[in-house]
C-alpha positions as CSV (number, residue, x, y, z in Angstrom):
1,X,-47.6,29.8,-47.5
2,X,-49.5,26.6,-46.6
3,X,-48.4,24.9,-49.9
4,X,-44.7,25.7,-49.2
5,X,-45.1,24.3,-45.6
6,X,-46.6,21.1,-47.0
7,X,-43.8,20.7,-49.5
8,X,-41.1,21.3,-46.9
9,X,-42.8,18.9,-44.4
10,X,-43.1,16.2,-47.1
11,X,-39.5,16.7,-48.2
12,X,-38.3,16.4,-44.6
13,X,-40.3,13.2,-44.0
14,X,-39.1,11.6,-47.1
15,X,-35.5,12.5,-46.3
16,X,-35.9,11.2,-42.7
17,X,-37.2,7.9,-44.0
18,X,-34.4,7.7,-46.6
19,X,-31.7,8.4,-43.9
20,X,-33.3,5.7,-41.7
21,X,-33.3,3.1,-44.4
22,X,-29.7,4.0,-45.4
23,X,-28.5,3.6,-41.8
24,X,-30.3,0.3,-41.5
25,X,-28.7,-1.0,-44.7
26,X,-25.2,0.0,-43.5
27,X,-25.6,-1.3,-39.9
28,X,-27.3,-4.6,-40.7
29,X,-24.9,-7.6,-40.9
30,X,-24.2,-9.3,-44.1
31,X,-25.1,-12.9,-45.0
32,X,-21.8,-14.3,-43.8
33,X,-21.9,-12.5,-40.5
34,X,-25.5,-13.6,-40.0
35,X,-24.6,-17.3,-40.5
36,X,-21.7,-16.9,-38.0
37,X,-24.1,-15.4,-35.5
38,X,-26.5,-18.3,-35.9
39,X,-23.7,-20.8,-35.4
40,X,-22.9,-19.3,-32.0
41,X,-26.5,-19.5,-30.7
42,X,-27.0,-22.0,-27.9
43,X,-29.8,-23.7,-29.9
44,X,-27.1,-24.8,-32.4
45,X,-25.4,-27.0,-29.9
46,X,-27.3,-30.3,-29.3
47,X,-26.3,-30.7,-25.6
48,X,-27.5,-27.2,-24.7
49,X,-30.6,-27.6,-26.8
50,X,-31.5,-30.8,-24.8
51,X,-30.9,-29.0,-21.5
52,X,-33.3,-26.2,-22.7
53,X,-35.9,-28.8,-23.6
54,X,-35.7,-30.4,-20.2
55,X,-35.9,-27.1,-18.4
56,X,-38.9,-26.0,-20.5
57,X,-40.6,-29.4,-19.8
58,X,-40.1,-28.9,-16.0
59,X,-41.4,-25.3,-16.2
60,X,-44.5,-26.5,-18.1
61,X,-45.0,-29.3,-15.5
62,X,-44.9,-26.8,-12.6
63,X,-47.3,-24.5,-14.4
64,X,-49.7,-27.3,-15.1
65,X,-49.6,-28.4,-11.5
66,X,-50.2,-24.9,-10.3
67,X,-53.1,-24.4,-12.6
68,X,-54.8,-27.6,-11.3
69,X,-54.6,-26.5,-7.6
70,X,-56.9,-24.1,-5.9
71,X,-54.1,-22.8,-3.6
72,X,-52.6,-19.4,-4.2
73,X,-48.9,-20.3,-4.4
74,X,-47.9,-16.7,-5.2
75,X,-48.8,-15.8,-1.6
76,X,-46.0,-17.8,-0.1
77,X,-45.7,-20.4,2.5
78,X,-45.3,-18.3,5.6
79,X,-48.5,-16.2,5.1
80,X,-51.7,-17.7,6.4
81,X,-54.6,-18.1,4.0
82,X,-57.9,-16.4,5.0
């Protein structure tokens, strides 16, 4: 009985993996569709990419300044420090 259970369990697991792979192969976009999706990303447009670089530079500058101070800026301005 234990041998039959192992065979059924193994068969079920192999079938589940096969069905999952089959669904992934059907659902995943083709090469042409993938290229179209990459063209539509904001990073593909030079103006938006430059805006993103500037925004990232500002965020990094703020993080650097925050790491160099001993104040707890997460506490807020209106709450007194102890």
